[in-house]
N, C-alpha and C positions, 0 to 999 in steps of 0.2 A: 515355337518357343523363342527363337531368336528375334522374331518381330517384337515380342513383348520386352525383351531385353533392350532392343533399340529404342523403344518408346520410353522405357524407364531411364535409359541413359540420356535421352534428349530432355526429359523432364528434369533430371538432376542437373544437367548443364544449364538449363534455363533458370532453375532455382539459384544456382551459384551466381549467374549473371544478375539476377534480381538482388541477391544479397550484396554482391559487389557494387551494385548501383547505389546503395545507401552508403553514404560516407561524405567526406569533404574533399574538395579539389585543392590541389597544390597551386592552382592558378589564383585562387581567391583567399588562401589561408597561408600563414607563415609556417615555418618548420616547427616552431614551438607549439602552435595550435594543432598541427597534424599529430605531433607526439602526444599531446594531451588527449586528443580524440582517440588515438590508438590505445593509450593506457586505460581510458575509461571503458573501452569495449573489449578488453582482453581479460578473460576470466581468471588468468593467473596473476593478475596485477592487483595490488592493494587499492588502487584508485577505483577499479571496477567493483571490488567488494564493498568499498565505502559508498559508492554510488547506489548499489543495490540495497544496502542497508538503509540509506537515507530515503530511497524511494519507498521502501516498506514502512518506515517510520512515519513518513508524511503522507501516506496513501489515504485518500479521503474515503470515508465509508459512504455507502449508498443510503438513500433515504429509507429504503426498506430495512436495511440492517439497523439503522438508528431507531426506527420505530419498533423493531423486534427487541432491541436492548431496553427501550423504555417500557415496553410491556412486561418484560422479565423483571425489571426493577419494581414496577408497581405490584406485580404478583408477589414478589418476595416481601415487600412492605406490608401488603394485606395479610400474608401468612403470619408475619411477625406480630402485627396488631391483634390478630385473632388469637394467637398463642398466648399473648400477655394480657389479653382483655382490654385493649385500648380501643377507644372509639373516637378519639380526637387526635389531631397532630400535636406533637411535642415541640415543634420548631420554636415557638415563642419562648419556651423555657431555655432552650439551648443557646439562643442567640441574644438574649437580653441580659442586662446587667442585674444581678439579684439584689443589689442595693437600691435600685430604683423604686422598689415596692415598700421601703421603710417609711 
């Protein structure tokens, strides 16, 4: 049982070393840059929350997700057309000037 605890303790200490290895060096960055980095990686800071919100807002969708959304849109459009008895697209009516046909 104690051998398992030792292995777990070693794994946790290595994980902390790996996490601590990610960061910025005070030899290559100014104090202001170090402070900004710390603020952006502290969950209790508004800069961190803003960074996370920005990442979520600008996150790119995969091609598979985009294809799925396109299929859903086409299916909804086909259901609408079938429900209302439409067999042709109405785009030309929506985007043209009605006075062009006078």
